[in-house]
Backbone as a ProteinNet text record, in pm:
[ID]
protein_1_A
[PRIMARY]
XXXXXXXXXXXXXXXXXXXXXXXXXXXXXXXXXXXXXXXXXXXXXXXXXXXXXXXXXXXXXXXXXXXXXXXXXXXXXXXXXXXXXXXXXXXXXXXXXX
[TERTIARY]
695.5	638.9	488.1	429.9	286.4	209.2	83.5	-4.7	-86.5	-71.3	-144.2	-295.2	-354.2	-499.5	-562.3	-481	-535	-632.6	-596.3	-684.6	-819.2	-817.2	-941.6	-1027.1	-962.9	-1035.8	-1098	-1021.2	-1074.5	-1195.9	-1187.5	-1299.6	-1423	-1402.8	-1516.9	-1575.3	-1490	-1534.4	-1592.3	-1535	-1577.6	-1609.1	-1709.7	-1736.8	-1771	-1827.7	-1862.9	-1740.8	-1625.6	-1503.7	-1441.2	-1493.6	-1438.6	-1544.3	-1501.6	-1595.5	-1522.9	-1599.6	-1544.1	-1537.4	-1422.8	-1406.2	-1483.4	-1565.1	-1647.4	-1601.5	-1511.6	-1463.8	-1312.8	-1251.2	-1107.4	-1076.4	-975.6	-934.2	-815.7	-800.4	-680.9	-608.2	-476.1	-395.3	-265.1	-210.1	-81.2	26.1	27.1	129.9	61.7	107.1	52.9	167	143.8	241.9	190.6	273.9	231.9	327.7	270.7	347.5	359.7	476.5	496.7	495.4	517.5	523.2	396.1	281.9	155.3	142.2	181.7	172.6	266.4	389.1	485.9	438.4	388.1	338.3	216.8	127.3	7.7	46.7	142.4	185.5	253.5	340.3	409.3	308.7	208.9	107.3	24.5	-8.8	-95.5	-23	107.2	181.1	218.1	240.2	274.3	422.8	458.1	597.5	671.1	598.5	665.6	676	662.1	667.9	810.4	820.3	950.9	973.5	1097.8	1129.8	1058.3	1058.4	990.1	840.2	779.7	637.8	607.9	697.9	681.2	680.8	781.3	789.9	674.6	631.3	516.1	391	369.4	252.3	257.8	375.6	389.5	356.4	407.6	378.2	230.6	165.2	21.1	-57.7	-17.5	-86.7	-69	53.3	77.5	-1.9	-2.9	-81.8	-227.8	-282.4	-422.5	-445.6	-359.7	-376.3	-368.5	-274.2	-252.6	-352	-427.2	-529.6	-670.1	-694.2	-830.5	-852.7	-747.4	-763.5	-723	-600.9	-551.9	-463.1	-506.6	-430.7	-338.1	-206.5	-113.6	-101.9	-101.6	-82	65.2	141.5	279.7	382.6	356.4	459.4	399.9	481.5	447.9	568.6	543.2	648.6	621.6	716.7	704	796.2	738.9	817.1	826.9	949.6	972.8	1059.7	1015.3	1096.1	1211.4	1314	1423.1	1382.4	1471.9	1437.4	1414.8	1330	1301.5	1421.3	1436.9	1541.2	1511.8	1615.9	1600.4	1507	1511.4	1426.4	1278.7	1247.2	1107.6	1043.8	1122.9	1069.8	968.3	996.5	895.1	764.3	773.7	652.9	572.1	638.8	568.2	500.2	567.9	507.1	383	391.7	277.3	160	184.7	76.9	15.1	94.7	40.2	-53.7	-31.8	-117.3	-248.7	-259.4	-382.5	-495.3
-826.5	-701.3	-702.4	-815.4	-818.2	-838.3	-863.4	-883.5	-756.5	-688.1	-562.8	-580.5	-493.8	-485.2	-610.7	-696.6	-818.7	-786.8	-696.4	-664	-611.9	-524.9	-470.7	-581.9	-671.7	-782.3	-872.9	-903.3	-987.6	-922.6	-792.7	-723.3	-719.3	-702.7	-698.9	-838.3	-940	-1075.9	-1146	-1119.2	-1184.9	-1080.4	-997.4	-889.3	-939.2	-1059.2	-1111.5	-1152.8	-1163.9	-1201.9	-1083.5	-963.8	-843.6	-780.1	-729.9	-661.4	-551.9	-461.6	-355.1	-404.4	-385.9	-428.7	-334.7	-389.8	-306.5	-309.9	-401.5	-406.6	-427.1	-386.1	-401.9	-546.8	-601	-738.9	-741.8	-850.6	-873.4	-992.6	-984.3	-1093.4	-1101.8	-1221.7	-1235.7	-1157.7	-1171.3	-1107.5	-1029.7	-908.5	-825.4	-796.1	-826.3	-804.5	-693.6	-592.9	-477.6	-458.1	-450.5	-418.1	-265.9	-214.9	-70.6	1.6	-69.3	-1.7	76.6	16.3	85.6	208.3	196.1	309.2	421	387	489.1	563.7	490.4	555.9	643.4	594.5	671.4	802.5	795.7	915.4	1013.9	964.8	1054.1	1126.9	1053.3	1116.6	1218.4	1187.8	1278.4	1405.7	1398	1515.8	1610.1	1557.5	1642.6	1673.3	1758.4	1786.6	1868	1940.1	2030.4	1973.9	1844.9	1781.6	1782.7	1792.5	1783.3	1639	1607.3	1473.5	1448.4	1549.1	1536.8	1512.6	1586.1	1568.1	1429.9	1379.9	1246.3	1141.1	1144.9	1044.5	1057.1	1178.3	1197.2	1133.6	1156.5	1100.7	948	890.7	744.5	691	756.1	713.8	721.6	828.5	842.7	733.1	699.8	593.5	458.8	430.4	305.5	301.2	412.2	417.8	386.1	445.1	419.9	271.6	213.1	71.7	-18.7	10.7	-75.7	-50.6	56.9	84.2	52.8	64.6	53	-62	-120.8	-227.8	-362.2	-371.7	-496.8	-464.5	-503.9	-479.6	-598.9	-575.8	-687.1	-723	-854.3	-899.4	-926.9	-969.3	-1008.9	-933.7	-916.7	-853.7	-784.3	-694.2	-625.1	-640.9	-678.5	-693.7	-595.1	-505.2	-406.6	-448.4	-475.9	-520.4	-408	-383.4	-280.2	-340.9	-328.6	-374.2	-277.6	-327.5	-240.5	-161	-79.6	-0.8	-91.8	-46.4	-122.7	-116.5	-220.5	-219.6	-105.9	-45.4	69.8	37.8	-83.2	-119.9	-123.5	-144.5	-154.6	-19.4	81.2	210	269.8	280.3	338.2	258.4	125.9	42.3	65.1	74.6	98.8	235.1	335.1	468.8	467.8	398.6	389.5	320.6	211.2	138.4	221.1	298.5	379.8	488.1	533.8	638.7	584.4	453.1	393.4	395.8
-1217.7	-1261.1	-1243.6	-1220.8	-1199.5	-1328.9	-1313.8	-1428.4	-1447.8	-1561.5	-1582.7	-1567.1	-1488.2	-1467.8	-1407	-1342.9	-1282.7	-1170.2	-1081	-968.1	-1017.1	-1115.4	-1170.3	-1231.4	-1306.7	-1368.4	-1261.6	-1156.8	-1049.2	-983.1	-955.4	-891.1	-980.4	-1110.1	-1202.3	-1226.5	-1231.1	-1260.1	-1137.4	-1020.9	-896.8	-789	-809.8	-714	-573.4	-561.5	-429.1	-347.3	-411.3	-340.4	-267.6	-290.3	-228.7	-140.3	-27	61.4	136.8	191.8	273.7	417.4	476.5	615.5	706.5	794.3	882	1026.6	1060.9	1198.8	1200.6	1309.1	1325	1359.2	1294.8	1319.2	1414	1487.5	1567.3	1508.1	1505.3	1451	1529.2	1538.3	1605.8	1531.4	1401.5	1319.5	1206.8	1183.5	1076	978.8	851.9	746	655.1	632.7	553.4	436.3	316.2	196.3	192.1	223	234.7	100.8	-10.2	-140.2	-168.5	-145	-170.3	-81.3	44.2	137.4	94.5	59.4	19.1	-105.6	-204.9	-326.8	-296.1	-213.1	-175.9	-107	-15.4	57.4	-37	-123.7	-217.9	-305.7	-357.7	-443.5	-366.7	-242.1	-166.1	-123.2	-99.9	-53.6	-167.5	-285.7	-398.5	-405.7	-499.1	-532	-426.6	-342.2	-249.4	-108.3	-94.1	37.6	91.5	221.9	286.7	330.8	358.4	408.2	541.1	626.4	755.7	736.6	644.4	616.6	560.9	476.6	419.9	530	617	723.3	822.3	847.8	936.6	874.9	744.8	676.7	672.3	650.3	651.6	790.4	893.9	1031.1	1063.3	1018.5	1043.1	972.5	850.3	775.9	845.8	891.3	963.5	1093.7	1167.1	1291.1	1263.3	1157	1122.8	1093.9	1010.8	975.4	1098	1188.2	1304.2	1417	1409.8	1510.9	1461.5	1329.2	1276.9	1179.5	1127.4	1029.2	1089.5	1139.2	1197.7	1316.8	1433.5	1556.1	1579.9	1581.8	1602.3	1750.7	1779.5	1917.2	1945.6	1842.7	1868	1784.4	1654.6	1571.9	1450.2	1394.5	1269.7	1177.8	1053.1	954	841.7	816.1	708.9	594.5	478.3	363.1	260.9	212.7	111.9	2.3	-122.6	-235.6	-256.1	-319.8	-360	-482.7	-534.8	-653.9	-774.5	-862.8	-984.7	-1078.5	-1157.4	-1259.6	-1357.6	-1410.1	-1498.7	-1615.1	-1667.1	-1780.1	-1741.7	-1614.7	-1571.3	-1540	-1514.1	-1469	-1566.3	-1696.9	-1787.6	-1788.5	-1783.8	-1782.5	-1655	-1540.7	-1414.9	-1415.2	-1466	-1473.5	-1562.2	-1675	-1765.8	-1696.2	-1626.2	-1558.3	-1446.9	-1375.6	-1265.8	-1317.2	-1439.6	-1496.5	-1549.6	-1568.6	-1625	-1525
[MASK]
++++++++++++++++++++++++++++++++++++++++++++++++++++++++++++++++++++++++++++++++++++++++++++++++++

């Protein structure tokens, strides 16, 4: 389930460990956690999004990442978690609103 507010604490405690990427990287293999992308797209499209619009937005986000953030030379791996256990859903919703 993760550690609540860990990323925020790390950024505040060790600000020099984080930086903004200024150039595109090349890598043999690029691994992408799709959960963050899927949630970002759902939030940006809103309640009236179509399935076609959703998939188009996901594709555009992936294209951007693979052209401007990390260019793969050999492979791309897209990882997606399964659905959360019913008991975890309220906790995840609460954390996302923080």
